[in-house]
Structure formats: C-alpha cells, structure tokens
C-alpha positions, 0 to 999 in steps of 0.5 A, spaced: 436 192 800 440 192 806 440 185 807 443 184 800 448 190 801 450 186 807 452 180 803 445 176 803 445 171 797 437 170 798 432 173 802 426 169 806 420 172 806 414 170 811 408 170 808 403 166 813 398 171 816 395 167 822 402 166 825 407 171 823 402 177 820 406 176 813 403 176 806 404 175 799 404 183 798 410 183 803 414 178 798 412 182 792 415 188 796 421 185 797 422 182 790 421 189 787 427 192 792 432 186 791 435 182 785 437 176 789 433 170 790 427 171 794 424 165 798 416 164 800 416 161 807 410 159 809 406 153 811 405 150 804 400 145 803 397 145 796 399 147 789 395 153 789 400 156 794 406 154 790 403 157 784 401 164 788 409 164 790 411 164 783 406 169 781 408 174 786 415 173 784 418 168 789 424 164 786 423 159 791 419 156 796 420 152 803 416 145 804 416 143 811 417 135 811 413 135 818 407 137 815 406 133 809 405 126 807 410 123 802 406 124 796 404 131 797 411 133 799 414 130 792 408 133 788 409 140 791 417 139 790 416 137 783 411 143 781 415 148 784 421 145 780 417 145 774 416 152 775 423 154 775 423 155 783 428 152 788 425 148 793 428 148 800 425 142 804 426 143 811 427 137 816 428 136 823 431 129 825 433 123 821 426 120 819 424 127 816 431 127 813 430 120 810 423 122 807 426 129 804 431 125 800 426 120 798 422 125 795 428 127 791 430 134 795 436 137 792 436 143 797 435 140 805 434 145 810 436 143 817 431 146 822 435 147 829 429 149 832 424 143 834 417 145 832 414 140 838 418 144 844 421 150 840 428 148 843 434 150 839 441 147 838 446 147 832 447 140 834 441 138 830 445 140 823 452 137 826 448 130 827 445 130 820 450 132 816 454 125 815 447 123 812 446 127 807 449 126 800 455 130 797 451 133 791 445 136 796 446 143 798 445 143 806 442 150 809 442 150 817 436 154 819 435 157 826 439 158 832 445 162 828 447 168 832 454 169 831 459 169 825 463 163 829 456 159 828 456 160 821 464 159 820 463 152 824 457 150 820 461 152 814 467 148 816 462 142 817 459 142 810 454 147 811 453 151 804 448 156 807 444 159 813 437 161 814 437 167 819 432 171 822 431 172 829 438 174 830 437 179 825 430 182 827 432 183 834 438 187 833 437 195 832 440 195 825 439 188 822 444 190 817 450 190 822 449 182 824 447 181 817 454 183 814 458 179 820 454 173 818 454 174 810 462 175 811 463 168 813 465 162 808 460 156 807 463 150 804 462 148 797 460 141 798 459 138 791 464 132 791 466 126 786 
C-alpha cells in the first residue's frame, strides 16, 4: 500500500522461492492490498506458471528472453495475452532485443544488470532505445537509484522504470518510491 500511496503505477512481486524466497502467496497478499496492477516476477518457463500467475491475481508476467527459446517466448507471451495479462519481455543487449521484438513483444524491459556478471549500467538502456519502435513501451530495469536517473531515462524515451533494490535498501521504502514516482517518463506513442 505504501508504494501505491507513493505513486507507483504497478508493483512487481518476486515469486521465485529458490533464489529469492518469494511465493505465489506473496503475490496474492500484495494483490489483496492494492488496486494497481501486480506483475509476477519469476523465471517463467512453462504454461502452468502463467496460468498460476493469473489464478493468483497477477495482471502481468515477466518473461526473460535469455532463458527462453524463440518459440517458447512467443507461446508464453501469447498465452499470457490471451488471459488478458500484460507481458514485460526482459532483454539485455541487442540480440535479445531483436528476439523480443521478433516474438511480438509490446512491452520491452531493458535490464541494466548483466545477469552474466551482475554489473549494472544505465547505458544499456540508452544504447537500446533507438532500436525500439515508437509503438513499444520501454521499461528500464535495475540500477535506478535517484530521481535524476528516472528523469534522464524519461527524457530519452523510457516510459516506466522497475525499481527494487533502491527501495528495499532504504529504512522507509516509501521515501525513495515517492521521489522516483514523481519524475515524468515519456509517452512514446508517435505517428
């Protein structure tokens, strides 16, 4: 509720138990507390995980290009969309971006953290923005810590940011949430 009150327009919930200690019960608990969209963030590999996400109240799912082949990516995206869910298709680098766009992704999440070595740089987003068609929604993920980061990303064409660590490391996560949510991101829909 604090994030929603601070101006968040959606909430991402980690449901992966082995790596992050999350659960579908966590997702349901958040769903019960907020009226904004809730995203299931997990290593989604099979149809059942998408169906579970919907059954437990998720409005959207994260699909990570790096862990899916092209046919599985398309199948999972189509299933989620048939269920009325938003699909955030996560990429890191141009090759993954081209695969995401080729799969029909509408919402592209650019992970600024390289999962191979865990280095983080916002330059990842800035490098990929020109490659993304104007009708796609761009979400910049990871490495976003300040209102200045959000403002700069928005000025370059990012529609939304996904922030976790910067909030969770603060004694009162609502404080940075308010500061970050108060920054404009750009409407990218152009002719």
